[in-house]
KEKOL-726465 format. One record per atom (N, C-alpha, C): residue number from 0; residue in one letter; z negated, x, y. Coordinates in nm, 2 decimals, padded with zeros to 4 digits. Last residue first. Layout:
BEGIN
NUM a Z X Y
...
//
This chain:
BEGIN
274 k 05.42 12.76 -15.64
274 k 05.47 12.79 -15.74
274 k 05.35 12.90 -15.80
273 l 05.50 12.51 -15.38
273 l 05.41 12.64 -15.45
273 l 05.41 12.65 -15.60
272 g 05.61 12.27 -15.33
272 g 05.67 12.43 -15.33
272 g 05.60 12.54 -15.37
271 f 05.45 12.04 -15.33
271 f 05.44 12.10 -15.24
271 f 05.53 12.25 -15.23
270 y 05.56 12.01 -15.63
270 y 05.60 11.94 -15.55
270 y 05.56 11.99 -15.38
269 e 05.39 12.23 -15.74
269 e 05.51 12.23 -15.77
269 e 05.58 12.11 -15.63
268 k 05.08 12.12 -15.69
268 k 05.17 12.24 -15.61
268 k 05.33 12.24 -15.63
267 i 05.11 11.87 -15.89
267 i 05.12 11.89 -15.73
267 i 05.16 12.00 -15.65
266 f 05.13 12.06 -16.15
266 f 05.25 11.94 -16.08
266 f 05.22 11.92 -15.91
265 k 04.90 12.18 -16.09
265 k 05.02 12.28 -16.15
265 k 05.13 12.16 -16.07
264 a 04.69 12.03 -16.12
264 a 04.71 12.13 -15.97
264 a 04.86 12.14 -16.03
263 w 04.72 11.94 -16.37
263 w 04.76 11.84 -16.26
263 w 04.80 11.90 -16.17
262 l 04.67 12.17 -16.50
262 l 04.81 12.12 -16.56
262 l 04.85 12.01 -16.42
261 e 04.39 12.20 -16.45
261 e 04.48 12.31 -16.40
261 e 04.67 12.24 -16.42
260 h 04.30 11.97 -16.51
260 h 04.28 12.00 -16.43
260 h 04.38 12.11 -16.34
259 g 04.27 12.01 -16.76
259 g 04.33 11.92 -16.76
259 g 04.35 11.93 -16.57
258 k 04.12 12.28 -16.86
258 k 04.30 12.26 -16.86
258 k 04.33 12.14 -16.80
257 e 03.86 12.17 -16.78
257 e 03.93 12.24 -16.67
257 e 04.08 12.29 -16.69
256 n 03.94 11.84 -16.79
256 n 03.84 11.92 -16.80
256 n 03.93 12.05 -16.76
255 p 03.97 11.45 -16.63
255 p 04.01 11.60 -16.68
255 p 03.93 11.73 -16.72
254 l 03.72 11.20 -16.80
254 l 03.79 11.27 -16.69
254 l 03.87 11.41 -16.72
253 g 03.63 11.09 -17.01
253 g 03.81 11.05 -16.98
253 g 03.86 11.09 -16.87
252 g 03.40 11.22 -17.09
252 g 03.41 11.10 -17.03
252 g 03.53 11.01 -16.98
251 d 03.42 11.45 -17.20
251 d 03.41 11.35 -17.29
251 d 03.41 11.19 -17.22
250 d 03.76 11.55 -17.07
250 d 03.61 11.58 -17.09
250 d 03.60 11.46 -17.18
249 l 04.14 11.66 -17.16
249 l 04.01 11.57 -17.08
249 l 03.85 11.60 -17.13
248 y 04.29 11.80 -17.30
248 y 04.29 11.83 -17.14
248 y 04.17 11.70 -17.09
247 d 04.26 11.76 -17.60
247 d 04.23 11.89 -17.46
247 d 04.24 11.91 -17.37
246 l 04.33 11.48 -17.59
246 l 04.17 11.50 -17.60
246 l 04.19 11.68 -17.50
245 i 04.62 11.50 -17.59
245 i 04.57 11.49 -17.48
245 i 04.41 11.52 -17.48
244 a 04.66 11.55 -17.89
244 a 04.64 11.67 -17.80
244 a 04.64 11.58 -17.64
243 e 04.64 11.27 -18.01
243 e 04.52 11.37 -17.99
243 e 04.56 11.47 -17.93
242 s 04.84 11.05 -17.82
242 s 04.82 11.14 -17.93
242 s 04.68 11.26 -17.93
241 n 04.87 10.86 -17.64
241 n 04.84 10.80 -17.75
241 n 04.85 10.93 -17.89
240 p 04.93 11.04 -17.45
240 p 04.82 10.96 -17.43
240 p 04.82 10.92 -17.55
239 d 05.11 11.34 -17.49
239 d 05.14 11.20 -17.53
239 d 04.98 11.09 -17.52
238 p 05.02 11.55 -17.20
238 p 05.08 11.55 -17.36
238 p 05.08 11.35 -17.38
237 w 05.15 11.56 -16.88
237 w 05.07 11.53 -17.01
237 w 05.10 11.52 -17.14
236 a 05.36 11.51 -16.74
236 a 05.34 11.68 -16.74
236 a 05.20 11.68 -16.87
235 k 05.39 11.29 -16.66
235 k 05.50 11.29 -16.77
235 k 05.48 11.42 -16.79
234 w 05.20 11.24 -16.51
234 w 05.17 11.18 -16.65
234 w 05.26 11.22 -16.71
233 h 05.22 11.18 -16.24
233 h 05.26 11.34 -16.30
233 h 05.18 11.32 -16.45
232 d 05.44 11.09 -16.01
232 d 05.40 11.04 -16.17
232 d 05.37 11.16 -16.25
231 l 05.38 11.03 -15.69
231 l 05.38 11.16 -15.78
231 l 05.40 11.12 -15.93
230 l 05.60 10.80 -15.53
230 l 05.49 10.80 -15.67
230 l 05.47 10.96 -15.66
229 e 05.67 10.64 -15.21
229 e 05.68 10.78 -15.31
229 e 05.57 10.78 -15.43
228 y 05.69 10.33 -15.16
228 y 05.61 10.39 -15.17
228 y 05.67 10.54 -15.26
227 k 05.83 10.10 -15.18
227 k 05.92 10.20 -15.15
227 k 05.80 10.33 -15.09
226 q 05.77 09.89 -15.33
226 q 05.71 09.91 -15.18
226 q 05.78 10.02 -15.09
225 a 05.86 09.89 -15.55
225 a 05.89 09.80 -15.44
225 a 05.87 09.82 -15.31
224 k 05.79 10.14 -15.61
224 k 05.94 10.12 -15.59
224 k 05.97 10.00 -15.51
223 a 05.50 10.06 -15.65
223 a 05.55 10.17 -15.57
223 a 05.71 10.19 -15.53
222 f 05.53 09.87 -15.86
222 f 05.51 09.83 -15.71
222 f 05.49 09.96 -15.60
221 k 05.62 10.03 -16.08
221 k 05.69 09.92 -16.02
221 k 05.68 09.85 -15.89
220 r 05.36 10.18 -16.10
220 r 05.49 10.23 -16.08
220 r 05.59 10.13 -16.04
219 l 05.18 09.98 -16.16
219 l 05.15 10.04 -16.05
219 l 05.31 10.15 -16.03
218 e 05.28 09.90 -16.42
218 e 05.27 09.82 -16.29
218 e 05.25 09.88 -16.13
217 e 05.20 10.09 -16.53
217 e 05.31 10.08 -16.53
217 e 05.34 09.97 -16.40
216 v 04.91 10.09 -16.48
216 v 05.01 10.21 -16.45
216 v 05.15 10.19 -16.44
215 q 04.84 09.87 -16.65
215 q 04.83 09.85 -16.53
215 q 04.89 09.96 -16.46
214 v 04.95 09.96 -16.93
214 v 05.04 09.88 -16.88
214 v 04.98 09.86 -16.74
213 p 04.74 10.19 -16.96
213 p 04.89 10.19 -16.95
213 p 04.96 10.07 -16.92
212 y 04.52 09.98 -16.99
212 y 04.53 10.08 -16.91
212 y 04.69 10.11 -16.87
211 y 04.55 09.84 -17.24
211 y 04.59 09.79 -17.11
211 y 04.58 09.87 -17.00
210 k 04.48 10.08 -17.42
210 k 04.60 09.96 -17.44
210 k 04.64 09.88 -17.30
209 a 04.47 10.39 -17.50
209 a 04.44 10.31 -17.42
209 a 04.50 10.19 -17.42
208 n 04.46 10.68 -17.58
208 n 04.47 10.56 -17.68
208 n 04.44 10.46 -17.62
207 y 04.29 10.84 -17.36
207 y 04.38 10.86 -17.52
207 y 04.36 10.72 -17.56
206 i 04.46 10.83 -17.02
206 i 04.32 10.85 -17.09
206 i 04.42 10.82 -17.24
205 p 04.58 11.01 -16.71
205 p 04.61 10.93 -16.87
205 p 04.49 10.92 -16.97
204 n 04.48 11.02 -16.44
204 n 04.51 11.07 -16.50
204 n 04.47 11.00 -16.60
203 p 04.59 10.77 -16.16
203 p 04.50 10.86 -16.22
203 p 04.56 10.92 -16.34
202 p 04.89 10.79 -16.00
202 p 04.88 10.77 -16.06
202 p 04.69 10.80 -16.14
201 q 05.02 10.85 -15.66
201 q 04.98 10.87 -15.75
201 q 04.87 10.81 -15.87
200 l 05.16 10.81 -15.32
200 l 05.08 10.78 -15.43
200 l 05.09 10.82 -15.54
199 l 05.16 10.90 -14.96
199 l 05.24 10.98 -15.14
199 l 05.10 10.87 -15.22
198 f 05.28 10.85 -14.67
198 f 05.18 10.84 -14.77
198 f 05.23 10.87 -14.92
197 l 05.31 11.05 -14.39
197 l 05.35 11.01 -14.52
197 l 05.29 11.00 -14.59
196 a 05.27 10.92 -14.06
196 a 05.21 10.95 -14.16
196 a 05.31 10.93 -14.32
195 d 05.38 10.81 -13.82
195 d 05.49 10.87 -13.94
195 d 05.41 10.97 -14.00
194 p 05.19 10.62 -13.75
194 p 05.34 10.56 -13.78
194 p 05.43 10.68 -13.89
193 n 04.89 10.55 -13.74
193 n 05.00 10.68 -13.75
193 n 05.10 10.63 -13.84
192 e 04.76 10.33 -13.74
192 e 04.69 10.46 -13.68
192 e 04.79 10.58 -13.67
191 e 04.94 10.19 -13.91
191 e 04.85 10.12 -13.81
191 e 04.84 10.26 -13.70
190 a 04.93 10.33 -14.18
190 a 05.09 10.32 -14.06
190 a 05.06 10.30 -13.96
189 l 04.70 10.32 -14.27
189 l 04.74 10.42 -14.24
189 l 04.85 10.42 -14.09
188 a 04.70 10.02 -14.32
188 a 04.60 10.08 -14.23
188 a 04.68 10.22 -14.14
187 e 04.88 10.00 -14.52
187 e 04.91 09.96 -14.39
187 e 04.81 10.03 -14.30
186 a 04.79 10.17 -14.73
186 a 04.85 10.22 -14.68
186 a 04.93 10.14 -14.52
185 f 04.55 09.97 -14.77
185 f 04.56 10.11 -14.72
185 f 04.65 10.17 -14.68
184 t 04.68 09.76 -14.88
184 t 04.59 09.77 -14.73
184 t 04.54 09.86 -14.69
183 r 04.77 09.85 -15.05
183 r 04.92 09.81 -14.95
183 r 04.84 09.81 -14.87
182 i 04.60 09.88 -15.24
182 i 04.62 09.96 -15.19
182 i 04.73 09.96 -15.10
181 n 04.52 09.64 -15.27
181 n 04.42 09.71 -15.14
181 n 04.47 09.84 -15.15
180 k 04.68 09.49 -15.43
180 k 04.69 09.45 -15.28
180 k 04.63 09.56 -15.23
179 l 04.65 09.64 -15.67
179 l 04.79 09.66 -15.62
179 l 04.78 09.62 -15.41
178 s 04.40 09.49 -15.74
178 s 04.41 09.67 -15.71
178 s 04.54 09.70 -15.64
177 d 04.51 09.30 -15.74
177 d 04.44 09.32 -15.61
177 d 04.42 09.45 -15.62
176 d 04.65 09.29 -15.98
176 d 04.74 09.22 -15.85
176 d 04.65 09.27 -15.72
175 i 04.51 09.34 -16.16
175 i 04.59 09.44 -16.11
175 i 04.62 09.41 -15.99
174 t 04.16 09.29 -16.11
174 t 04.26 09.27 -16.13
174 t 04.38 09.31 -16.10
173 v 03.85 09.46 -16.21
173 v 03.91 09.41 -16.09
173 v 04.08 09.40 -16.10
172 l 03.73 09.51 -16.40
172 l 03.65 09.51 -16.28
172 l 03.79 09.44 -16.18
171 g 03.95 09.65 -16.59
171 g 03.83 09.59 -16.64
171 g 03.73 09.48 -16.53
170 n 04.00 09.93 -16.36
170 n 04.01 09.85 -16.50
170 n 03.88 09.79 -16.56
169 d 03.95 10.07 -16.13
169 d 03.94 09.94 -16.14
169 d 03.95 09.82 -16.29
168 e 03.94 10.29 -16.23
168 e 03.79 10.27 -16.18
168 e 03.78 10.13 -16.19
167 l 04.23 10.30 -16.27
167 l 04.09 10.34 -16.36
167 l 04.01 10.30 -16.30
166 t 04.32 10.29 -16.05
166 t 04.31 10.20 -16.13
166 t 04.23 10.19 -16.24
165 l 04.31 10.40 -15.79
165 l 04.18 10.35 -15.83
165 l 04.21 10.26 -15.93
164 a 04.55 10.63 -15.68
164 a 04.53 10.53 -15.70
164 a 04.43 10.51 -15.80
163 e 04.53 10.85 -15.48
163 e 04.52 10.84 -15.63
163 e 04.48 10.72 -15.63
162 f 04.77 10.96 -15.22
162 f 04.60 10.88 -15.27
162 f 04.66 10.87 -15.42
161 l 04.79 11.19 -14.99
161 l 04.80 11.18 -15.13
161 l 04.69 11.10 -15.21
160 v 04.90 11.16 -14.65
160 v 04.79 11.18 -14.75
160 v 04.82 11.10 -14.89
159 i 04.93 11.37 -14.35
159 i 04.98 11.33 -14.50
159 i 04.87 11.30 -14.58
158 d 04.86 11.32 -14.09
158 d 05.01 11.41 -14.13
158 d 05.05 11.29 -14.26
157 p 04.60 11.12 -14.03
157 p 04.66 11.21 -14.08
157 p 04.79 11.24 -14.10
156 k 04.41 11.00 -13.86
156 k 04.48 10.99 -13.84
156 k 04.55 11.10 -13.90
155 k 04.14 10.88 -13.89
155 k 04.15 11.01 -13.86
155 k 04.29 11.08 -13.82
154 g 04.16 10.60 -13.96
154 g 04.11 10.63 -13.83
154 g 04.10 10.78 -13.81
153 a 04.17 10.65 -14.24
153 a 04.30 10.61 -14.12
153 a 04.31 10.65 -14.03
152 i 03.96 10.68 -14.33
152 i 04.04 10.77 -14.35
152 i 04.16 10.82 -14.22
151 e 03.82 10.42 -14.26
151 e 03.76 10.59 -14.19
151 e 03.88 10.69 -14.21
150 e 03.98 10.24 -14.39
150 e 03.99 10.25 -14.24
150 e 03.93 10.41 -14.17
149 a 03.88 10.30 -14.65
149 a 04.05 10.32 -14.63
149 a 04.06 10.33 -14.50
148 k 03.59 10.30 -14.63
148 k 03.70 10.36 -14.68
148 k 03.86 10.43 -14.63
147 g 03.48 10.02 -14.59
147 g 03.55 10.08 -14.50
147 g 03.63 10.24 -14.54
146 e 03.47 09.87 -14.78
146 e 03.30 09.97 -14.74
146 e 03.37 10.07 -14.61
145 e 03.65 09.73 -14.90
145 e 03.56 09.67 -14.84
145 e 03.47 09.74 -14.73
144 v 03.82 09.95 -14.99
144 v 03.86 09.85 -14.89
144 v 03.74 09.79 -14.81
143 f 03.67 10.07 -15.18
143 f 03.71 10.13 -15.10
143 f 03.72 10.09 -14.97
142 a 03.60 09.79 -15.35
142 a 03.48 09.88 -15.30
142 a 03.55 09.96 -15.16
141 t 03.88 09.79 -15.46
141 t 03.80 09.69 -15.35
141 t 03.72 09.75 -15.29
140 s 03.90 10.01 -15.59
140 s 03.96 09.98 -15.50
140 s 03.92 09.88 -15.37
139 t 03.57 10.13 -15.72
139 t 03.68 10.03 -15.74
139 t 03.74 10.04 -15.58
138 g 03.48 10.44 -15.73
138 g 03.44 10.30 -15.68
138 g 03.53 10.22 -15.72
137 d 03.37 10.74 -15.56
137 d 03.33 10.68 -15.71
137 d 03.31 10.49 -15.68
136 f 03.60 10.91 -15.40
136 f 03.50 10.80 -15.41
136 f 03.52 10.76 -15.55
135 e 03.63 11.18 -15.21
135 e 03.63 11.16 -15.36
135 e 03.56 11.02 -15.35
134 v 03.87 11.35 -15.00
134 v 03.79 11.26 -14.99
134 v 03.76 11.20 -15.14
133 i 03.93 11.66 -14.89
133 i 03.90 11.60 -14.99
133 i 03.83 11.47 -14.96
132 e 04.18 11.79 -14.61
132 e 04.05 11.74 -14.65
132 e 04.04 11.72 -14.77
131 v 04.30 12.08 -14.48
131 v 04.32 12.03 -14.62
131 v 04.19 11.93 -14.64
130 h 04.55 12.17 -14.27
130 h 04.44 12.16 -14.32
130 h 04.38 12.04 -14.39
129 v 04.71 12.50 -14.17
129 v 04.71 12.35 -14.26
129 v 04.56 12.31 -14.28
128 f 04.68 12.63 -13.97
128 f 04.77 12.56 -14.01
128 f 04.77 12.44 -14.05
127 d 04.50 12.77 -14.01
127 d 04.45 12.79 -13.85
127 d 04.57 12.66 -13.87
126 s 04.51 12.85 -14.30
126 s 04.37 12.71 -14.26
126 s 04.36 12.70 -14.15
125 g 04.83 12.94 -14.43
125 g 04.71 12.93 -14.32
125 g 04.63 12.82 -14.25
124 f 05.02 12.90 -14.60
124 f 05.06 12.85 -14.49
124 f 04.91 12.89 -14.38
123 r 04.87 13.01 -14.84
123 r 05.00 13.01 -14.81
123 r 05.08 13.02 -14.66
122 d 04.60 12.93 -14.86
122 d 04.64 13.03 -14.88
122 d 04.78 13.07 -14.82
121 e 04.62 12.68 -14.81
121 e 04.55 12.77 -14.71
121 e 04.55 12.86 -14.75
120 l 04.77 12.57 -15.06
120 l 04.81 12.56 -14.94
120 l 04.75 12.61 -14.88
119 a 04.51 12.68 -15.26
119 a 04.68 12.73 -15.25
119 a 04.77 12.70 -15.13
118 k 04.33 12.57 -15.18
118 k 04.29 12.66 -15.17
118 k 04.46 12.72 -15.16
117 k 04.44 12.28 -15.25
117 k 04.41 12.27 -15.11
117 k 04.41 12.43 -15.07
116 v 04.43 12.26 -15.54
116 v 04.59 12.26 -15.48
116 v 04.53 12.31 -15.33
115 q 04.17 12.34 -15.58
115 q 04.31 12.43 -15.68
115 q 04.40 12.41 -15.56
114 v 04.07 12.07 -15.56
114 v 04.05 12.21 -15.51
114 v 04.13 12.33 -15.50
113 s 04.23 11.89 -15.70
113 s 04.23 11.90 -15.53
113 s 04.18 12.01 -15.53
112 w 04.15 12.00 -15.95
112 w 04.31 12.00 -15.94
112 w 04.28 11.98 -15.77
111 g 03.86 12.13 -15.91
111 g 03.93 12.08 -15.96
111 g 04.04 12.07 -15.89
110 d 03.60 12.31 -15.96
110 d 03.77 12.37 -15.89
110 d 03.83 12.24 -15.97
109 a 03.37 12.05 -15.83
109 a 03.38 12.20 -15.92
109 a 03.52 12.21 -15.85
108 s 03.40 11.86 -15.70
108 s 03.28 11.95 -15.69
108 s 03.24 12.04 -15.76
107 s 03.63 11.75 -15.68
107 s 03.62 11.79 -15.56
107 s 03.47 11.89 -15.56
106 g 03.81 11.60 -15.89
106 g 03.69 11.71 -15.90
106 g 03.69 11.79 -15.79
105 l 03.89 11.37 -15.90
105 l 03.99 11.50 -15.79
105 l 03.90 11.63 -15.84
104 a 03.80 11.18 -16.03
104 a 03.90 11.29 -16.09
104 a 03.97 11.40 -16.00
103 p 03.63 11.07 -15.90
103 p 03.56 11.14 -15.89
103 p 03.70 11.26 -15.96
102 s 03.93 10.91 -15.68
102 s 03.82 10.92 -15.77
102 s 03.75 11.03 -15.82
101 g 04.04 10.96 -15.35
101 g 04.07 10.90 -15.49
101 g 03.93 10.89 -15.56
100 a 04.29 11.22 -15.14
100 a 04.17 11.09 -15.13
100 a 04.20 11.02 -15.29
99 f 04.33 11.47 -14.95
99 f 04.36 11.42 -15.10
99 f 04.24 11.32 -15.10
98 v 04.52 11.49 -14.67
98 v 04.40 11.41 -14.71
98 v 04.42 11.37 -14.85
97 i 04.62 11.69 -14.37
97 i 04.62 11.64 -14.51
97 i 04.54 11.60 -14.58
96 d 04.78 11.80 -14.11
96 d 04.62 11.69 -14.16
96 d 04.66 11.65 -14.29
95 l 04.81 12.09 -13.92
95 l 04.89 11.96 -14.05
95 l 04.77 11.89 -14.07
94 p 04.80 12.12 -13.57
94 p 04.77 12.14 -13.71
94 p 04.81 12.08 -13.76
93 e 05.10 12.23 -13.36
93 e 04.95 12.14 -13.40
93 e 04.95 12.15 -13.56
92 g 05.31 12.27 -13.21
92 g 05.22 12.34 -13.20
92 g 05.06 12.31 -13.26
91 q 05.54 12.11 -13.30
91 q 05.46 12.10 -13.17
91 q 05.33 12.16 -13.12
90 e 05.63 12.28 -13.48
90 e 05.70 12.30 -13.35
90 e 05.63 12.23 -13.25
89 y 05.41 12.20 -13.68
89 y 05.45 12.36 -13.63
89 y 05.52 12.36 -13.48
88 a 05.49 11.91 -13.72
88 a 05.33 12.01 -13.67
88 a 05.39 12.08 -13.60
87 q 05.76 11.95 -13.86
87 q 05.74 11.89 -13.72
87 q 05.61 11.94 -13.63
86 l 05.77 12.12 -14.02
86 l 05.83 12.11 -13.95
86 l 05.81 12.09 -13.80
85 f 05.64 11.97 -14.22
85 f 05.54 12.08 -14.20
85 f 05.62 12.12 -14.03
84 r 05.78 11.74 -14.20
84 r 05.65 11.71 -14.19
84 r 05.61 11.89 -14.14
83 d 06.02 11.80 -14.35
83 d 06.00 11.78 -14.19
83 d 05.86 11.79 -14.12
82 k 05.90 11.86 -14.59
82 k 05.93 12.00 -14.49
82 k 05.95 11.92 -14.33
81 l 05.94 11.58 -14.69
81 l 05.78 11.67 -14.67
81 l 05.81 11.75 -14.56
80 h 06.18 11.55 -14.65
80 h 06.09 11.46 -14.60
80 h 05.96 11.54 -14.58
79 e 06.31 11.74 -14.83
79 e 06.30 11.69 -14.74
79 e 06.22 11.65 -14.63
78 p 06.05 11.87 -15.07
78 p 06.14 11.76 -15.03
78 p 06.15 11.75 -14.91
77 m 06.06 12.24 -15.09
77 m 06.00 12.10 -15.07
77 m 06.10 12.03 -15.04
76 n 06.15 12.51 -15.09
76 n 06.14 12.45 -15.21
76 n 06.08 12.25 -15.22
75 e 06.12 12.55 -14.82
75 e 06.22 12.62 -14.85
75 e 06.28 12.50 -14.98
74 t 05.88 12.68 -14.71
74 t 05.91 12.50 -14.71
74 t 06.05 12.47 -14.80
73 y 05.84 12.90 -14.73
73 y 05.75 12.84 -14.80
73 y 05.80 12.72 -14.84
72 l 06.08 12.99 -14.53
72 l 06.07 13.04 -14.66
72 l 06.01 12.96 -14.75
71 e 05.98 12.83 -14.25
71 e 06.09 12.82 -14.33
71 e 06.13 12.88 -14.46
70 l 05.76 13.01 -14.25
70 l 05.73 12.88 -14.25
70 l 05.88 12.80 -14.32
69 q 05.82 13.27 -14.21
69 q 05.78 13.28 -14.34
69 q 05.78 13.10 -14.33
68 e 05.95 13.21 -13.95
68 e 06.08 13.25 -14.11
68 e 05.98 13.24 -14.18
67 p 05.76 13.17 -13.75
67 p 05.90 13.05 -13.80
67 p 05.97 13.09 -13.92
66 l 05.42 13.31 -13.92
66 l 05.56 13.33 -13.81
66 l 05.68 13.21 -13.87
65 l 05.12 13.17 -13.87
65 l 05.22 13.17 -13.98
65 l 05.35 13.20 -13.82
64 n 04.89 13.20 -13.73
64 n 04.94 13.29 -13.75
64 n 05.08 13.34 -13.78
63 f 04.94 12.95 -13.40
63 f 04.95 12.95 -13.56
63 f 04.97 13.15 -13.58
62 p 05.04 12.88 -13.17
62 p 04.84 12.89 -13.24
62 p 04.85 12.93 -13.34
61 n 05.21 13.06 -12.91
61 n 05.25 13.00 -13.07
61 n 05.09 13.04 -13.12
60 s 05.23 13.01 -12.55
60 s 05.17 13.04 -12.67
60 s 05.16 12.99 -12.81
59 e 05.60 12.91 -12.49
59 e 05.47 12.87 -12.49
59 e 05.38 12.96 -12.61
58 g 05.84 12.93 -12.46
58 g 05.84 13.07 -12.40
58 g 05.62 13.03 -12.41
57 t 05.99 12.74 -12.59
57 t 05.93 12.74 -12.50
57 t 05.88 12.85 -12.44
56 e 06.19 12.89 -12.79
56 e 06.25 12.80 -12.72
56 e 06.15 12.77 -12.56
55 a 06.04 13.11 -12.88
55 a 06.17 13.13 -12.84
55 a 06.20 13.04 -12.77
54 s 05.73 13.14 -12.79
54 s 05.78 13.06 -12.87
54 s 05.90 13.09 -12.84
53 g 05.44 13.42 -12.86
53 g 05.54 13.33 -12.77
53 g 05.65 13.24 -12.90
52 d 05.31 13.56 -13.07
52 d 05.28 13.58 -12.92
52 d 05.36 13.44 -12.80
51 g 05.43 13.46 -13.30
51 g 05.26 13.44 -13.29
51 g 05.24 13.46 -13.14
50 n 05.69 13.52 -13.27
50 n 05.62 13.61 -13.36
50 n 05.49 13.55 -13.34
49 g 05.88 13.43 -13.07
49 g 05.82 13.35 -13.17
49 g 05.79 13.36 -13.26
48 n 06.00 13.57 -12.86
48 n 06.04 13.62 -13.00
48 n 06.01 13.54 -13.10
47 g 05.95 13.56 -12.59
47 g 06.09 13.47 -12.64
47 g 06.10 13.49 -12.78
46 a 05.80 13.71 -12.52
46 a 05.73 13.61 -12.48
46 a 05.80 13.51 -12.55
45 e 05.86 13.96 -12.62
45 e 05.77 13.93 -12.70
45 e 05.75 13.74 -12.62
44 q 06.09 13.99 -12.44
44 q 06.12 13.99 -12.57
44 q 06.00 13.86 -12.67
43 t 05.94 14.08 -12.20
43 t 06.03 13.92 -12.20
43 t 06.09 13.89 -12.35
42 g 05.81 14.27 -12.26
42 g 05.73 14.11 -12.22
42 g 05.83 14.03 -12.25
41 t 06.05 14.45 -12.26
41 t 05.93 14.40 -12.39
41 t 05.87 14.31 -12.39
40 e 06.16 14.47 -12.00
40 e 06.18 14.40 -12.12
40 e 06.12 14.38 -12.22
39 d 05.87 14.58 -11.89
39 d 05.93 14.43 -11.83
39 d 06.07 14.37 -11.96
38 t 05.86 14.80 -12.02
38 t 05.80 14.76 -11.96
38 t 05.80 14.60 -11.96
37 e 06.13 14.93 -11.95
37 e 06.06 14.88 -12.07
37 e 05.98 14.77 -12.06
36 a 06.06 14.95 -11.64
36 a 06.16 14.89 -11.74
36 a 06.17 14.83 -11.86
35 a 05.86 15.18 -11.66
35 a 05.84 15.02 -11.61
35 a 05.92 14.92 -11.63
34 k 05.97 15.33 -11.75
34 k 05.84 15.33 -11.82
34 k 05.83 15.15 -11.82
33 e 06.15 15.43 -11.52
33 e 06.17 15.37 -11.69
33 e 06.04 15.30 -11.80
32 e 06.00 15.52 -11.34
32 e 06.05 15.39 -11.35
32 e 06.09 15.32 -11.48
31 m 05.85 15.70 -11.45
31 m 05.74 15.59 -11.41
31 m 05.83 15.48 -11.42
30 s 06.06 15.92 -11.48
30 s 06.02 15.84 -11.57
30 s 05.91 15.73 -11.57
29 h 06.14 15.91 -11.21
29 h 06.21 15.84 -11.31
29 h 06.14 15.80 -11.44
28 i 05.87 16.04 -11.13
28 i 05.90 15.94 -11.09
28 i 06.04 15.81 -11.17
27 t 05.90 16.26 -11.25
27 t 05.80 16.21 -11.28
27 t 05.83 16.07 -11.22
26 a 06.14 16.37 -11.14
26 a 06.14 16.36 -11.27
26 a 06.04 16.26 -11.33
25 r 06.05 16.43 -10.85
25 r 06.17 16.30 -10.93
25 r 06.21 16.31 -11.06
24 l 05.84 16.64 -10.94
24 l 05.79 16.49 -10.85
24 l 05.95 16.38 -10.94
23 h 06.02 16.81 -11.02
23 h 05.91 16.78 -11.07
23 h 05.88 16.64 -11.08
22 a 06.17 16.89 -10.79
22 a 06.23 16.82 -10.90
22 a 06.14 16.76 -11.00
21 s 05.98 16.98 -10.62
21 s 06.03 16.83 -10.56
21 s 06.07 16.83 -10.69
20 g 05.89 17.21 -10.75
20 g 05.79 17.09 -10.73
20 g 05.84 16.95 -10.69
19 v 06.14 17.35 -10.69
19 v 06.05 17.30 -10.85
19 v 05.95 17.18 -10.84
18 f 06.12 17.40 -10.41
18 f 06.22 17.30 -10.55
18 f 06.20 17.27 -10.69
17 i 05.91 17.50 -10.38
17 i 05.92 17.39 -10.33
17 i 06.02 17.35 -10.38
16 i 05.90 17.74 -10.56
16 i 05.80 17.69 -10.54
16 i 05.80 17.53 -10.51
15 a 06.14 17.87 -10.40
15 a 06.13 17.82 -10.55
15 a 06.03 17.77 -10.58
14 v 06.04 17.92 -10.13
14 v 06.10 17.80 -10.15
14 v 06.17 17.76 -10.30
13 c 05.83 18.11 -10.23
13 c 05.80 17.96 -10.15
13 c 05.91 17.87 -10.14
12 l 05.99 18.34 -10.26
12 l 05.88 18.25 -10.37
12 l 05.85 18.12 -10.36
11 l 06.15 18.40 -10.05
11 l 06.23 18.30 -10.18
11 l 06.08 18.26 -10.28
10 f 05.90 18.48 -09.85
10 f 06.00 18.35 -09.81
10 f 06.07 18.29 -09.98
9 s 05.81 18.72 -10.09
9 s 05.71 18.57 -10.00
9 s 05.80 18.48 -10.00
8 l 06.09 18.87 -10.04
8 l 06.00 18.81 -10.14
8 l 05.91 18.67 -10.16
7 l 06.08 18.94 -09.78
7 l 06.15 18.83 -09.83
7 l 06.13 18.79 -09.91
6 a 05.83 19.04 -09.75
6 a 05.83 18.95 -09.67
6 a 05.93 18.83 -09.76
5 f 05.87 19.31 -09.90
5 f 05.79 19.21 -09.93
5 f 05.80 19.01 -09.89
4 l 06.09 19.38 -09.71
4 l 06.12 19.33 -09.85
4 l 06.00 19.23 -09.86
3 r 05.96 19.43 -09.50
3 r 06.06 19.33 -09.47
3 r 06.07 19.29 -09.62
2 q 05.73 19.67 -09.55
2 q 05.70 19.51 -09.53
2 q 05.81 19.42 -09.52
1 v 05.92 19.81 -09.68
1 v 05.83 19.79 -09.75
1 v 05.80 19.64 -09.74
0 m 06.02 19.92 -09.40
0 m 06.10 19.84 -09.48
0 m 06.04 19.77 -09.61
//
């Protein structure tokens, strides 16, 4: 009797073990199937969410650390044509190449306005997306063209060029007509290499109590309007050049000092939507 009871209990135990094992196996398989499905869905989302792992439209890898929604936010205060250059480069997966060119007033060897704006742009958009080059030239506009500097910059096919006209360098050495002709030569060289390049023009810094120089700058304004070049006229941000207040922003050589570079940088940053 005892043996039969033991045999029955053993049988029931075996059945229970088989049942529990089977249930565990089915649960394990179901769990693995759910995880596989989740992985497939996640992979599809990541390939199309445009968050740096892929593009919603193309499914191709996005080479920048900048998210599309960040780019949209950072460019919202830009002029529309400038914003378009940023968006176009981003959509094409190409870095945006910007050149600041001009005289020693760029302050490239110190913390000049060009250096400050370069840093602000790269900090905001990432140096992997925005490439900023500073080209400082100590000479007249005629030398700038004849020595091949204009062709050299154009040959790099930049997307945006901000050119400080060499009007002050030309003062007393190059006629205003030739000075303006040299600007046009540079702009045409850029357009030939990259028809979509955005050419931005700006005057040099104001100086104290000058007589002929302001007339040259006024001719530069008229020229820019006639040629339909966008002129970033930062003079409006400076104190009256005929007042001694301007001297607080210039060094002994008539170039911007630290305060002058900060003022100039602030003006250009605002144009690029940088507060």
